[in-house]
MOPAC internal coordinates of N, CA, C and O (Angstrom, degrees):
PM7 1SCF
backbone

  N    0.0000 0     0.00 0     0.00 0    0    0    0
  C    1.4270 1     0.00 0     0.00 0    1    0    0
  C    1.4695 1   110.70 1     0.00 0    2    1    0
  O    1.2310 1   121.31 1   -53.77 1    3    2    1
  N    1.3787 1   115.10 1   126.23 1    3    2    1
  C    1.4484 1   118.99 1  -174.52 1    5    3    2
  C    1.4826 1   111.92 1   -80.34 1    6    5    3
  O    1.2310 1   119.73 1   -35.82 1    7    6    5
  N    1.3012 1   118.12 1   144.18 1    7    6    5
  C    1.5266 1   123.05 1   173.03 1    9    7    6
  C    1.4478 1   106.79 1  -150.36 1   10    9    7
  O    1.2310 1   121.93 1   -24.01 1   11   10    9
  N    1.3643 1   113.91 1   155.99 1   11   10    9
  C    1.5016 1   120.57 1  -177.36 1   13   11   10
  C    1.5087 1   109.60 1   -66.66 1   14   13   11
  O    1.2310 1   122.44 1   -33.89 1   15   14   13
  N    1.3821 1   112.94 1   146.11 1   15   14   13
  C    1.4866 1   122.69 1   179.91 1   17   15   14
  C    1.5128 1   111.34 1   -61.75 1   18   17   15
  O    1.2310 1   121.25 1   138.33 1   19   18   17
  N    1.3141 1   115.22 1   -41.67 1   19   18   17
  C    1.4904 1   122.38 1   179.45 1   21   19   18
  C    1.5021 1   108.38 1  -140.69 1   22   21   19
  O    1.2310 1   123.62 1   -33.38 1   23   22   21
  N    1.3435 1   110.66 1   146.62 1   23   22   21
  C    1.5521 1   116.24 1   178.25 1   25   23   22
  C    1.4878 1   111.68 1   -73.75 1   26   25   23
  O    1.2310 1   123.08 1   -38.95 1   27   26   25
  N    1.4407 1   111.70 1   141.05 1   27   26   25
  C    1.5017 1   116.44 1   177.43 1   29   27   26
  C    1.5877 1   105.55 1   -91.08 1   30   29   27
  O    1.2310 1   122.89 1   -51.66 1   31   30   29
  N    1.3246 1   112.06 1   128.34 1   31   30   29
  C    1.4603 1   111.90 1  -178.97 1   33   31   30
  C    1.4922 1   113.27 1   -68.67 1   34   33   31
  O    1.2310 1   121.53 1   -13.77 1   35   34   33
  N    1.3388 1   114.67 1   166.23 1   35   34   33
  C    1.4925 1   120.22 1  -176.22 1   37   35   34
  C    1.5677 1   105.68 1   -66.14 1   38   37   35
  O    1.2310 1   119.50 1   140.62 1   39   38   37
  N    1.3416 1   118.56 1   -39.38 1   39   38   37
  C    1.4592 1   119.82 1  -176.77 1   41   39   38
  C    1.4785 1   111.55 1   -65.42 1   42   41   39
  O    1.2310 1   118.88 1   139.92 1   43   42   41
  N    1.3555 1   119.74 1   -40.08 1   43   42   41
  C    1.4586 1   120.78 1   179.92 1   45   43   42
  C    1.5623 1   108.72 1   -65.92 1   46   45   43
  O    1.2310 1   120.68 1   139.53 1   47   46   45
  N    1.3143 1   116.30 1   -40.47 1   47   46   45
  C    1.4281 1   123.10 1  -174.68 1   49   47   46
  C    1.5624 1   107.31 1   -66.16 1   50   49   47
  O    1.2310 1   121.12 1   134.54 1   51   50   49
  N    1.2763 1   115.45 1   -45.46 1   51   50   49
  C    1.4759 1   119.95 1  -178.71 1   53   51   50
  C    1.5554 1   113.31 1   -68.29 1   54   53   51
  O    1.2310 1   121.47 1   145.74 1   55   54   53
  N    1.3501 1   114.79 1   -34.26 1   55   54   53
  C    1.4740 1   117.43 1   173.95 1   57   55   54
  C    1.5102 1   111.10 1   -59.88 1   58   57   55
  O    1.2310 1   120.39 1   136.80 1   59   58   57
  N    1.2852 1   116.87 1   -43.20 1   59   58   57
  C    1.4975 1   122.04 1   179.78 1   61   59   58
  C    1.5008 1   111.07 1   -61.17 1   62   61   59
  O    1.2310 1   121.33 1   141.18 1   63   62   61
  N    1.3509 1   115.06 1   -38.82 1   63   62   61
  C    1.5090 1   116.24 1  -172.84 1   65   63   62
  C    1.5630 1   111.90 1   -86.05 1   66   65   63
  O    1.2310 1   119.67 1   178.63 1   67   66   65
  N    1.3016 1   118.23 1    -1.37 1   67   66   65
  C    1.4460 1   119.14 1   175.42 1   69   67   66
  C    1.4735 1   117.55 1   -65.82 1   70   69   67
  O    1.2310 1   120.04 1   166.62 1   71   70   69
  N    1.3656 1   117.53 1   -13.38 1   71   70   69
  C    1.4560 1   123.44 1  -177.39 1   73   71   70
  C    1.4881 1   109.51 1   -81.61 1   74   73   71
  O    1.2310 1   119.32 1   158.51 1   75   74   73
  N    1.3337 1   118.90 1   -21.49 1   75   74   73
  C    1.4114 1   119.75 1  -178.89 1   77   75   74
  C    1.5309 1   110.86 1   -84.53 1   78   77   75
  O    1.2310 1   121.22 1   -71.78 1   79   78   77
  N    1.3055 1   115.27 1   108.22 1   79   78   77
  C    1.4165 1   122.35 1  -177.23 1   81   79   78
  C    1.5298 1   112.16 1  -119.76 1   82   81   79
  O    1.2310 1   121.71 1   -32.82 1   83   82   81
  N    1.3054 1   114.33 1   147.18 1   83   82   81
  C    1.4855 1   115.49 1   175.75 1   85   83   82
  C    1.5355 1   110.05 1   -75.86 1   86   85   83
  O    1.2310 1   120.98 1   -43.23 1   87   86   85
  N    1.2603 1   115.74 1   136.77 1   87   86   85
  C    1.4309 1   123.90 1   178.39 1   89   87   86
  C    1.5265 1   108.37 1   -76.60 1   90   89   87
  O    1.2310 1   120.34 1   -19.33 1   91   90   89
  N    1.3292 1   116.96 1   160.67 1   91   90   89
  C    1.4267 1   117.17 1   175.55 1   93   91   90
  C    1.5142 1   114.59 1   -74.44 1   94   93   91
  O    1.2310 1   120.59 1   -27.21 1   95   94   93
  N    1.3167 1   116.47 1   152.79 1   95   94   93
  C    1.4885 1   116.97 1  -171.86 1   97   95   94
  C    1.4888 1   110.33 1   -76.60 1   98   97   95
  O    1.2310 1   120.20 1   -36.32 1   99   98   97
  N    1.3266 1   117.23 1   143.68 1   99   98   97
  C    1.4291 1   120.91 1   179.54 1  101   99   98
  C    1.5579 1   110.84 1   -87.84 1  102  101   99
  O    1.2310 1   120.65 1   -39.96 1  103  102  101
  N    1.2928 1   116.36 1   140.04 1  103  102  101
  C    1.4983 1   122.16 1  -174.25 1  105  103  102
  C    1.5385 1   104.90 1  -114.81 1  106  105  103
  O    1.2310 1   122.51 1   -49.13 1  107  106  105
  N    1.3199 1   112.79 1   130.87 1  107  106  105
  C    1.4609 1   121.53 1   175.47 1  109  107  106
  C    1.4830 1   108.87 1  -105.59 1  110  109  107
  O    1.2310 1   120.61 1   -21.33 1  111  110  109
  N    1.4141 1   116.44 1   158.67 1  111  110  109
  C    1.4128 1   122.73 1   171.74 1  113  111  110
  C    1.5220 1   110.11 1  -116.75 1  114  113  111
  O    1.2310 1   119.86 1   -51.64 1  115  114  113
  N    1.3275 1   117.87 1   128.36 1  115  114  113
  C    1.4705 1   119.70 1  -176.84 1  117  115  114
  C    1.4936 1   109.29 1   -77.08 1  118  117  115
  O    1.2310 1   121.47 1   -51.96 1  119  118  117
  N    1.3938 1   114.79 1   128.04 1  119  118  117
  C    1.4894 1   117.14 1   177.46 1  121  119  118
  C    1.4642 1   117.47 1   -63.52 1  122  121  119
  O    1.2310 1   121.00 1   154.34 1  123  122  121
  N    1.3499 1   115.70 1   -25.66 1  123  122  121
  C    1.5146 1   121.63 1  -178.14 1  125  123  122
  C    1.4931 1   112.34 1   -80.19 1  126  125  123
  O    1.2310 1   121.47 1   128.84 1  127  126  125
  N    1.4064 1   114.80 1   -51.16 1  127  126  125
  C    1.4342 1   119.55 1  -175.17 1  129  127  126
  C    1.5176 1   114.47 1   -96.43 1  130  129  127
  O    1.2310 1   119.72 1   154.51 1  131  130  129
  N    1.3541 1   118.14 1   -25.49 1  131  130  129
  C    1.4423 1   121.44 1  -175.51 1  133  131  130
  C    1.5364 1   111.36 1    82.74 1  134  133  131
  O    1.2310 1   119.61 1  -174.76 1  135  134  133
  N    1.2923 1   118.34 1     5.24 1  135  134  133
  C    1.4969 1   121.64 1   179.78 1  137  135  134
  C    1.4354 1   110.87 1   -81.48 1  138  137  135
  O    1.2310 1   120.88 1   -37.99 1  139  138  137
  N    1.3934 1   115.92 1   142.01 1  139  138  137
  C    1.4550 1   123.20 1   175.54 1  141  139  138
  C    1.5125 1   108.85 1   -86.24 1  142  141  139
  O    1.2310 1   118.62 1   -41.80 1  143  142  141
  N    1.3363 1   120.24 1   138.20 1  143  142  141
  C    1.3811 1   125.00 1   177.88 1  145  143  142
  C    1.5153 1   112.75 1  -157.40 1  146  145  143
  O    1.2310 1   120.03 1   -10.69 1  147  146  145
  N    1.3434 1   117.55 1   169.31 1  147  146  145
  C    1.4423 1   120.22 1  -178.43 1  149  147  146
  C    1.5555 1   106.52 1   -81.07 1  150  149  147
  O    1.2310 1   121.42 1   -31.25 1  151  150  149
  N    1.2932 1   114.89 1   148.75 1  151  150  149
  C    1.4517 1   122.01 1   178.62 1  153  151  150
  C    1.5317 1   110.82 1   -60.07 1  154  153  151
  O    1.2310 1   119.53 1   -39.23 1  155  154  153
  N    1.3135 1   118.50 1   140.77 1  155  154  153
  C    1.4787 1   124.74 1   174.16 1  157  155  154
  C    1.5534 1   110.40 1    63.10 1  158  157  155
  O    1.2310 1   120.25 1  -149.01 1  159  158  157
  N    1.3095 1   117.13 1    30.99 1  159  158  157
  C    1.4642 1   123.07 1   178.05 1  161  159  158
  C    1.5022 1   109.80 1  -130.90 1  162  161  159
  O    1.2310 1   119.90 1   -39.62 1  163  162  161
  N    1.2788 1   117.80 1   140.38 1  163  162  161
  C    1.4825 1   123.95 1   172.53 1  165  163  162
  C    1.4918 1   105.62 1   -76.63 1  166  165  163
  O    1.2310 1   120.36 1   -28.94 1  167  166  165
  N    1.4099 1   116.92 1   151.06 1  167  166  165
  C    1.4663 1   121.99 1   179.68 1  169  167  166
  C    1.5597 1   108.91 1  -144.79 1  170  169  167
  O    1.2310 1   123.32 1   -24.57 1  171  170  169
  N    1.2971 1   111.24 1   155.43 1  171  170  169
  C    1.4285 1   119.17 1   178.87 1  173  171  170
  C    1.5167 1   110.06 1   -94.78 1  174  173  171
  O    1.2310 1   122.34 1   -40.84 1  175  174  173
  N    1.3910 1   113.13 1   139.16 1  175  174  173
  C    1.4827 1   119.39 1   176.93 1  177  175  174
  C    1.5270 1   106.54 1  -149.43 1  178  177  175
  O    1.2310 1   121.16 1   -62.17 1  179  178  177
  N    1.2958 1   115.39 1   117.83 1  179  178  177
  C    1.4989 1   121.49 1  -179.94 1  181  179  178
  C    1.5128 1   113.95 1    55.81 1  182  181  179
  O    1.2310 1   121.42 1  -140.29 1  183  182  181
  N    1.2832 1   114.90 1    39.71 1  183  182  181
  C    1.4856 1   118.17 1   175.74 1  185  183  182
  C    1.4858 1   117.09 1    84.66 1  186  185  183
  O    1.2310 1   119.99 1  -179.28 1  187  186  185
  N    1.4114 1   117.62 1     0.72 1  187  186  185
  C    1.4540 1   122.01 1   179.62 1  189  187  186
  C    1.5007 1   106.86 1  -124.55 1  190  189  187
  O    1.2310 1   121.45 1   -33.46 1  191  190  189
  N    1.3535 1   114.83 1   146.54 1  191  190  189
  C    1.4479 1   123.41 1  -177.88 1  193  191  190
  C    1.5584 1   106.95 1   -93.30 1  194  193  191
  O    1.2310 1   118.93 1   -51.97 1  195  194  193
  N    1.3176 1   119.65 1   128.03 1  195  194  193
  C    1.4454 1   124.13 1   176.48 1  197  195  194
  C    1.4907 1   110.82 1  -114.78 1  198  197  195
  O    1.2310 1   122.29 1   -27.59 1  199  198  197
  N    1.3159 1   113.22 1   152.41 1  199  198  197
  C    1.5072 1   121.94 1   174.70 1  201  199  198
  C    1.5287 1   106.11 1  -153.37 1  202  201  199
  O    1.2310 1   121.47 1   -57.16 1  203  202  201
  N    1.3638 1   114.79 1   122.84 1  203  202  201
  C    1.4538 1   121.23 1  -177.46 1  205  203  202
  C    1.5040 1   111.59 1    60.53 1  206  205  203
  O    1.2310 1   118.38 1  -144.35 1  207  206  205
  N    1.2897 1   120.69 1    35.65 1  207  206  205
  C    1.4431 1   123.30 1   177.81 1  209  207  206
  C    1.4743 1   115.17 1    77.89 1  210  209  207
  O    1.2310 1   118.86 1  -174.78 1  211  210  209
  N    1.3827 1   119.78 1     5.22 1  211  210  209
  C    1.4627 1   122.84 1  -176.48 1  213  211  210
  C    1.5425 1   106.79 1  -117.87 1  214  213  211
  O    1.2310 1   120.85 1   -26.16 1  215  214  213
  N    1.3101 1   115.98 1   153.84 1  215  214  213
  C    1.4546 1   121.49 1   178.78 1  217  215  214
  C    1.5590 1   105.83 1   -83.61 1  218  217  215
  O    1.2310 1   123.12 1   -59.22 1  219  218  217
  N    1.3957 1   111.62 1   120.78 1  219  218  217
  C    1.5093 1   117.20 1   177.58 1  221  219  218
  C    1.4898 1   109.76 1   -90.88 1  222  221  219
  O    1.2310 1   121.45 1   133.95 1  223  222  221
  N    1.4031 1   114.84 1   -46.05 1  223  222  221
  C    1.4425 1   120.46 1   179.25 1  225  223  222
  C    1.5730 1   105.06 1  -124.27 1  226  225  223
  O    1.2310 1   121.39 1   -61.18 1  227  226  225
  N    1.3795 1   114.94 1   118.82 1  227  226  225
  C    1.4467 1   118.63 1  -175.20 1  229  227  226
  C    1.5523 1   110.60 1   -74.61 1  230  229  227
  O    1.2310 1   121.84 1   -24.16 1  231  230  229
  N    1.3244 1   114.08 1   155.84 1  231  230  229
  C    1.4473 1   119.83 1   176.89 1  233  231  230
  C    1.5302 1   111.35 1   -67.56 1  234  233  231
  O    1.2310 1   119.11 1   -34.60 1  235  234  233
  N    1.2656 1   119.31 1   145.40 1  235  234  233
  C    1.4174 1   121.05 1   178.45 1  237  235  234
  C    1.4985 1   107.48 1  -131.06 1  238  237  235
  O    1.2310 1   119.94 1   -27.80 1  239  238  237
  N    1.3672 1   117.72 1   152.20 1  239  238  237
  C    1.5214 1   122.99 1  -178.81 1  241  239  238
  C    1.5160 1   103.73 1  -109.53 1  242  241  239
  O    1.2310 1   124.51 1    -9.20 1  243  242  241
  N    1.4303 1   108.95 1   170.80 1  243  242  241
  C    1.4676 1   115.53 1   176.27 1  245  243  242
  C    1.5512 1   114.24 1   -61.35 1  246  245  243
  O    1.2310 1   120.16 1   154.28 1  247  246  245
  N    1.3620 1   117.30 1   -25.72 1  247  246  245
  C    1.4234 1   121.47 1   179.11 1  249  247  246
  C    1.5166 1   110.76 1   -64.65 1  250  249  247
  O    1.2310 1   120.66 1   145.11 1  251  250  249
  N    1.3127 1   116.34 1   -34.89 1  251  250  249
  C    1.5219 1   122.87 1   177.63 1  253  251  250
  C    1.5118 1   110.73 1   -65.37 1  254  253  251
  O    1.2310 1   120.96 1   144.62 1  255  254  253
  N    1.3966 1   115.76 1   -35.38 1  255  254  253
  C    1.4468 1   116.60 1   179.92 1  257  255  254
  C    1.4957 1   113.78 1   -74.58 1  258  257  255
  O    1.2310 1   119.20 1   153.01 1  259  258  257
  N    1.3352 1   119.13 1   -26.99 1  259  258  257
  C    1.4513 1   120.89 1  -179.88 1  261  259  258
  C    1.5341 1   112.62 1   -73.95 1  262  261  259
  O    1.2310 1   118.90 1   157.78 1  263  262  261
  N    1.3275 1   119.71 1   -22.22 1  263  262  261
  C    1.3884 1   123.01 1  -179.18 1  265  263  262
  C    1.4494 1   113.51 1   -80.15 1  266  265  263
  O    1.2310 1   120.10 1   180.00 1  267  266  265

């Protein structure tokens, strides 16, 4: 069974991992609504939820709730 000749310290391991950083999030603009949003995420615009330029959840008014 293979094993390392010497143990790598926590400090040395963490120094090596400091170079991995999260990149900034990309923001898209919807051609239909003009709303800015994160890629691959649904977003709310004027009471309706949109995803890929299509309405996923339609806007509703207070009259719809009363019925």
